C-alpha positions as CSV (number, residue, x, y, z in Angstrom):
1,M,0.0,0.0,0.0
2,G,2.9,2.3,0.6
3,T,3.9,2.4,-3.1
4,F,0.2,2.8,-4.2
5,G,-0.3,5.6,-1.8
6,A,2.9,7.4,-3.0
7,I,1.8,7.1,-6.6
8,L,-1.6,8.5,-5.8
9,K,0.2,11.6,-4.4
10,H,2.8,11.6,-7.2
11,P,1.3,9.9,-10.3
12,D,4.3,11.0,-12.4
13,D,6.5,8.6,-10.3
14,F,4.8,5.6,-12.0
15,Y,6.8,5.4,-15.2
16,P,10.2,5.9,-13.6
17,I,9.4,3.3,-10.9
18,M,8.4,0.8,-13.6
19,K,11.5,1.5,-15.6
20,L,13.7,1.1,-12.6
21,A,12.1,-2.2,-11.5
22,M,12.5,-3.6,-15.0
23,A,16.1,-2.4,-15.3
24,M,17.0,-3.9,-11.9
25,K,15.4,-7.2,-12.8
26,S,17.3,-7.3,-16.1
27,A,20.6,-6.4,-14.3
28,A,20.1,-9.1,-11.7
29,K,19.9,-11.7,-14.5
30,Q,23.3,-10.5,-16.0
31,I,25.3,-12.5,-13.4
32,P,28.6,-13.9,-14.8
33,P,28.9,-17.7,-14.7
34,Q,32.2,-18.0,-12.9
35,P,31.5,-18.7,-9.2
36,H,33.7,-15.9,-7.8
37,W,32.3,-13.3,-10.2
38,A,28.8,-14.6,-9.6
39,F,29.3,-14.1,-5.9
40,C,30.6,-10.6,-6.4
41,Y,27.8,-9.4,-8.6
42,T,25.1,-11.1,-6.6
43,M,26.5,-9.6,-3.4
44,L,26.8,-6.2,-5.1
45,H,23.0,-6.3,-5.7
46,K,22.4,-7.2,-2.1
47,V,24.5,-4.6,-0.4
48,S,24.2,-1.7,-2.8
49,R,20.6,-2.0,-4.1
50,S,19.9,0.5,-7.0
51,F,23.5,1.6,-7.0
52,A,24.5,-1.8,-8.5
53,L,22.4,-0.9,-11.5
54,V,24.6,2.1,-12.3
55,I,27.8,0.1,-11.8
56,Q,26.7,-2.5,-14.2
57,Q,26.3,0.1,-17.0
58,L,30.0,0.7,-17.0
59,D,32.4,-0.8,-19.6
60,V,33.0,-4.5,-18.7
61,N,36.7,-4.1,-17.5
62,L,36.0,-1.0,-15.5
63,R,32.7,-2.5,-14.2
64,D,34.6,-5.5,-12.8
65,A,37.2,-3.2,-11.1
66,V,34.6,-0.9,-9.6
67,C,32.5,-3.9,-8.4
68,V,35.6,-5.5,-6.6
69,F,36.7,-2.1,-5.3
70,Y,33.2,-1.5,-3.8
71,L,33.1,-4.9,-2.2
72,V,36.6,-4.6,-0.7
73,L,35.7,-1.3,0.9
74,R,32.3,-2.5,2.0
75,A,34.1,-5.4,3.7
76,L,36.6,-3.0,5.3
77,D,33.7,-0.8,6.4
78,T,31.9,-3.9,7.9
79,V,34.9,-4.5,10.2
80,E,35.0,-0.9,11.2
81,D,31.3,-0.7,11.9
82,D,31.0,-3.9,14.0
83,T,31.1,-2.5,17.5
84,S,31.2,-6.0,19.0
85,I,34.8,-6.5,17.8
86,P,37.4,-5.6,20.5
87,T,39.7,-2.7,19.6
88,D,42.8,-4.8,20.0
89,V,41.4,-7.2,17.3
90,K,39.9,-4.6,15.0
91,V,42.8,-2.3,14.6
92,P,45.3,-4.9,13.3
93,I,42.7,-6.1,10.8
94,L,42.1,-2.6,9.5
95,N,45.8,-1.9,9.2
96,S,46.5,-5.2,7.3
97,F,43.3,-5.4,5.2
98,H,45.2,-4.3,2.0
99,R,47.3,-7.5,2.2
100,H,44.3,-9.8,2.8
101,I,42.9,-8.9,-0.6
102,Y,45.7,-10.9,-2.1
103,D,45.0,-14.0,0.1
104,C,42.3,-16.2,-1.4
105,E,42.1,-18.2,1.9
106,W,41.4,-15.2,4.2
107,H,38.1,-14.5,5.8
108,F,36.8,-13.0,9.0
109,S,33.5,-13.5,10.6
110,C,31.8,-10.2,11.6
111,G,28.8,-8.1,10.6
112,T,25.2,-9.2,10.1
113,K,23.0,-10.6,7.3
114,D,24.4,-10.0,3.8
115,Y,27.5,-8.3,5.3
116,K,28.3,-11.4,7.3
117,V,28.1,-13.5,4.1
118,L,30.4,-11.1,2.4
119,M,33.0,-11.5,5.2
120,D,32.6,-15.3,5.5
121,E,33.1,-15.8,1.8
122,F,35.6,-13.0,1.1
123,H,37.8,-15.4,-0.8
124,H,35.6,-14.9,-3.8
125,V,36.3,-11.2,-3.8
126,S,40.1,-11.9,-3.5
127,T,39.9,-14.3,-6.4
128,A,38.2,-11.7,-8.6
129,F,40.6,-9.0,-7.4
130,L,43.6,-11.1,-8.6
131,E,42.1,-11.3,-12.1
132,L,42.0,-7.5,-12.5
133,G,44.6,-5.6,-14.5
134,K,47.7,-4.4,-12.7
135,G,46.7,-0.8,-12.8
136,Y,43.3,-1.5,-11.2
137,Q,44.9,-3.7,-8.5
138,E,47.5,-1.1,-7.5
139,A,44.8,1.6,-7.2
140,I,42.6,-0.6,-5.1
141,E,45.4,-1.8,-2.8
142,D,46.7,1.8,-2.3
143,I,43.2,3.1,-1.3
144,T,42.5,0.1,0.9
145,R,45.8,0.6,2.7
146,R,45.2,4.3,3.3
147,M,41.6,3.8,4.3
148,G,42.3,1.0,6.7
149,A,45.0,3.1,8.4
150,G,42.7,6.0,8.7
151,M,39.8,3.9,10.1
152,A,42.2,2.4,12.7
153,K,43.3,5.9,13.7
154,F,39.7,6.9,14.4
155,I,38.9,3.8,16.3
156,C,41.0,5.3,19.1
157,K,40.2,9.0,18.4
158,E,37.0,10.9,18.8
159,V,35.8,13.4,16.2
160,E,36.2,16.6,18.2
161,T,36.8,19.4,15.7
162,V,35.6,20.2,12.2
163,D,39.1,19.3,11.0
164,D,38.8,15.9,12.6
165,Y,35.4,15.5,10.8
166,D,36.9,16.4,7.5
167,E,39.9,14.0,8.1
168,Y,37.6,11.1,9.1
169,C,35.4,11.7,6.1
170,H,38.5,11.8,3.9
171,Y,39.6,8.4,5.1
172,V,36.3,6.7,4.7
173,A,34.9,8.4,1.6
174,G,37.3,11.0,0.2
175,L,39.7,8.2,-0.6
176,V,36.9,6.4,-2.4
177,G,36.7,9.4,-4.6
178,L,40.4,9.4,-5.2
179,G,40.4,5.6,-5.9
180,L,37.5,5.9,-8.4
181,S,39.3,8.7,-10.2
182,K,42.4,6.4,-10.5
183,L,40.2,3.6,-11.8
184,F,38.6,5.9,-14.4
185,H,42.0,7.0,-15.5
186,A,43.4,3.5,-15.6
187,S,40.5,2.5,-17.9
188,G,41.7,5.1,-20.4
189,K,38.3,6.8,-20.5
190,E,39.0,9.9,-18.3
191,D,41.7,12.3,-17.4
192,L,43.0,12.0,-13.8
193,S,41.0,14.5,-11.7
194,S,42.7,16.5,-8.9
195,D,42.8,14.9,-5.4
196,S,41.0,17.9,-4.0
197,L,37.9,17.6,-6.3
198,S,37.9,13.8,-6.0
199,N,38.0,14.2,-2.2
200,S,35.0,16.6,-2.2
201,M,33.0,14.0,-4.2
202,G,33.4,11.6,-1.4
203,L,32.9,14.1,1.5
204,F,29.7,15.4,0.1
205,L,28.2,11.8,0.0
206,Q,29.6,10.8,3.4
207,K,28.5,13.9,5.3
208,T,25.0,13.5,3.9
209,N,24.9,9.9,5.2
210,I,26.3,10.9,8.6
211,I,23.6,13.6,8.9
212,R,20.7,11.4,7.7
213,D,21.8,8.4,9.9
214,Y,21.9,10.3,13.2
215,L,19.2,8.2,15.0
216,E,20.4,4.8,13.6
217,D,24.0,5.6,14.7
218,I,23.2,7.0,18.1
219,N,21.1,3.8,18.9
220,E,23.7,1.4,17.6
221,I,24.1,-1.7,19.8
222,P,26.2,-2.6,21.8
223,K,27.5,1.0,21.6
224,S,26.9,4.0,19.4
225,R,29.5,5.4,17.0
226,M,28.9,9.0,16.1
227,F,30.8,11.3,13.8
228,W,29.1,14.6,14.3
229,P,32.0,16.9,15.5
230,R,31.8,18.1,19.0
231,Q,32.9,21.6,17.8
232,I,29.5,21.8,16.1
233,W,27.1,20.0,18.3
234,N,28.5,21.3,21.6
235,K,27.1,24.8,20.6
236,Y,23.6,23.4,21.0
237,A,23.8,20.6,23.7
238,D,25.9,19.1,26.4
239,K,25.5,15.6,25.0
240,L,25.0,14.5,21.4
241,E,22.2,12.1,22.5
242,D,20.2,15.0,23.9
243,F,18.9,15.7,20.4
244,K,16.8,12.5,20.5
245,Y,14.5,14.1,23.0
246,E,11.5,16.2,22.0
247,E,12.2,18.9,24.6
248,N,15.5,19.7,22.7
249,S,13.9,19.8,19.3
250,E,14.7,23.5,18.6
251,K,18.4,23.1,19.4
252,A,18.6,19.8,17.6
253,V,17.3,21.4,14.4
254,Q,19.7,24.3,14.7
255,C,22.6,21.8,15.0
256,L,21.2,19.8,12.0
257,N,21.2,23.0,9.9
258,D,24.7,23.7,11.0
259,M,25.8,20.2,9.8
260,V,23.9,20.6,6.5
261,T,25.5,24.0,5.9
262,N,29.0,22.4,6.5
263,A,28.2,19.7,3.9
264,L,27.1,22.3,1.3
265,D,30.6,23.6,1.2
266,H,31.6,20.7,-1.1
267,A,28.8,21.0,-3.6
268,E,30.6,23.4,-6.0
269,D,33.6,21.1,-6.2
270,C,31.3,18.2,-7.1
271,L,29.8,20.2,-9.9
272,Q,33.2,21.0,-11.2
273,Y,34.4,17.4,-11.0
274,M,31.3,16.1,-12.9
275,S,31.4,18.7,-15.6
276,A,34.9,17.4,-16.6
277,L,33.8,13.8,-17.2
278,K,33.6,12.6,-20.7
279,D,32.3,9.0,-20.7
280,I,28.5,8.9,-20.3
281,A,28.4,5.7,-18.2
282,I,31.1,7.1,-15.8
283,F,29.2,10.4,-15.7
284,R,26.0,8.7,-14.6
285,F,27.8,6.5,-12.1
286,C,29.2,9.6,-10.4
287,A,26.2,12.0,-10.9
288,I,23.3,9.9,-9.7
289,P,24.6,9.6,-6.1
290,Q,25.5,13.3,-6.0
291,V,22.0,14.3,-7.0
292,M,20.6,11.9,-4.4
293,A,22.9,13.6,-1.8
294,I,21.7,17.2,-2.6
295,G,18.1,15.9,-2.6
296,T,18.6,14.2,0.8
297,L,20.2,17.3,2.3
298,A,17.2,19.4,1.1
299,L,14.8,17.0,2.8
300,C,16.8,16.8,6.0
301,Y,17.4,20.6,6.3
302,N,15.3,22.1,9.1
303,N,13.6,18.8,9.6
304,V,13.2,17.5,13.1
305,K,12.2,14.1,11.7
306,V,15.9,13.4,11.3
307,F,15.9,12.9,15.1
308,R,12.8,10.7,15.1
309,G,13.4,8.3,12.3
310,V,14.9,8.0,8.8
311,V,14.5,10.8,6.3
312,K,15.0,9.7,2.8
313,M,13.8,10.4,-0.7
314,R,10.7,8.5,-1.7
315,R,11.1,5.6,-4.0
316,G,9.5,7.4,-7.0
317,L,11.8,10.3,-6.6
318,T,14.8,8.0,-6.5
319,A,13.6,6.4,-9.6
320,K,13.3,9.8,-11.3
321,V,16.8,10.7,-10.4
322,I,18.2,7.5,-11.9
323,D,16.0,7.9,-15.0
324,Q,16.6,11.6,-15.6
325,T,20.2,12.1,-14.7
326,R,21.8,11.8,-18.1
327,T,23.6,15.0,-18.9
328,M,25.4,17.8,-17.0
329,S,22.3,19.9,-17.7
330,D,20.3,17.5,-15.7
331,V,22.7,17.7,-12.8
332,Y,22.7,21.5,-12.8
333,G,19.0,21.5,-12.9
334,A,18.7,19.1,-10.0
335,F,21.2,21.0,-7.8
336,F,19.4,24.2,-8.6
337,E,16.0,22.7,-7.8
338,F,16.9,21.0,-4.6
339,S,18.9,24.0,-3.4
340,S,15.9,26.2,-4.1
341,L,13.8,23.8,-2.0
342,M,16.3,24.2,0.8
343,K,16.3,28.0,0.5
344,T,12.5,28.1,1.1
345,K,13.1,26.3,4.4
346,V,15.8,28.7,5.8
347,N,14.5,30.4,8.9
348,D,16.0,33.9,9.4
349,L,16.2,33.2,13.1
350,D,18.5,30.2,12.6
351,P,22.0,30.9,13.9
352,N,23.5,29.8,10.6
353,A,20.9,31.3,8.2
354,A,23.2,33.8,6.6
355,L,26.0,31.2,5.9
356,T,23.4,28.7,4.7
357,L,22.0,31.2,2.2
358,K,25.5,32.2,1.1
359,R,26.3,28.6,0.3
360,I,23.0,27.9,-1.4
361,E,23.4,31.0,-3.5
362,A,26.9,30.0,-4.5
363,I,25.6,26.6,-5.7
364,Q,22.8,28.3,-7.7
365,K,25.2,30.8,-9.2
366,S,27.4,27.9,-10.5
367,C,24.3,26.3,-12.0
368,I,23.1,29.5,-13.6
369,S,26.5,30.5,-14.9
370,S,26.8,27.1,-16.7
371,G,24.2,28.3,-19.2
372,N,22.5,24.8,-19.0
373,L,19.5,25.4,-16.8
374,D,17.2,26.2,-19.7
375,K,18.1,22.9,-21.4
376,R,16.3,20.8,-18.8
377,G,12.6,20.7,-19.3
378,C,11.5,18.5,-16.4
379,S,11.3,18.8,-12.7
380,L,12.4,16.2,-10.2
381,Y,10.8,17.4,-7.0
382,K,7.6,19.1,-8.2
383,S,5.0,16.8,-9.6
384,Q,4.1,17.7,-13.2
385,T,0.7,15.9,-13.1
386,Q,-0.7,16.9,-9.7
387,H,-3.9,18.2,-11.4
388,K,-4.7,15.1,-13.4
389,S,-8.2,13.7,-13.1
390,T,-9.1,11.1,-10.6
391,M,-9.8,8.7,-13.5
392,M,-6.3,9.0,-14.8
393,I,-4.9,8.3,-11.4
394,M,-7.0,5.2,-11.0
395,M,-5.9,4.0,-14.4
396,L,-2.3,4.3,-13.3
397,V,-3.0,2.4,-10.1
398,I,-4.7,-0.4,-12.1
399,V,-1.8,-0.6,-14.6
400,L,0.7,-0.6,-11.7
401,A,-1.2,-3.5,-10.0
402,I,-1.1,-5.5,-13.2
403,F,2.6,-4.8,-13.6
404,F,3.6,-5.8,-10.1
405,A,1.4,-8.9,-10.3
406,M,3.3,-10.0,-13.4
407,Y,6.6,-9.0,-11.9
408,A,6.0,-11.1,-8.8
409,K,4.9,-14.1,-10.9
410,N,8.1,-14.0,-12.9
């Protein structure tokens, strides 16, 4: 009923949802026959959901490298995230993980559900890694080594300052941006982007996730792991967990807006990075998550629901982003649209209102100065068919019911 209800409110979501479902079903069938590659691509679909679809649109050699890179870093992240692993066990694993990817016998039991399967059967990932080209292997090993060392450092170190926050995000996400840039370059399809721009691509995504996942992270069992910097949240509360409680809602939202404003500082770099990409598949691979990030920030901004549950883009809007992000014009349009949404939510009484508006306007200026805004004729956030007749909506619902019935049967 959730999907039907959403489509009644946003009937123009129907076609993108249908396209996405069909594309994901088709991609799921394109699993290589070799056992190790079959494991890698099957696991990719389980741990990355719709993102796997974008990876599989890449050229075959680059696709394999990015798939393995993603799973290696997902495994590394699983070790870091498992708060049940004692520090004296976890730190050596993180520091030596780059060597384990060469060992087809190595595995380590941790994590839950699909992540536990990934760790228990990691030898499949190592086997696939050893079949990659030398340039891909070197890039993956280098990033894994640096990321593991950075994660180990922050196991024993709290995120106190904004500089700490940027450093942590660099280790766990900025390095992903650097690694992907190296893989793109190794494929021969792209020039090597600067470390600074590549780092911003990762930081923008990571900071969005850290903001969105406040409640999930603060409630982590057996103990929470939080990365909101004390330098920011201590302006609004004595303890970070205070934001969970309704009586602190006003200060919680002010802190949230401070965090979102911090993340927006990376948006212009992201636009510059994406505007330089030449290969359409690589472009979509990079652009779709970035549009999702600016959209998520727009939804989270000034929204107390971040402290009550999970705030995320509805399924239909996600499907639209995947379907409609095809050119740099689409990216400029989406960034302008979502930043405009955020701008309408800025409260003049918010302590960071002036800085927030300054960063929003800088993003919008970049989009306008590109000269590409008028080349994009559709809207992501605003429904274009809100005034359709009730009969048209009911027809869509009936077609959707037939489609999902057939989809389930197959």
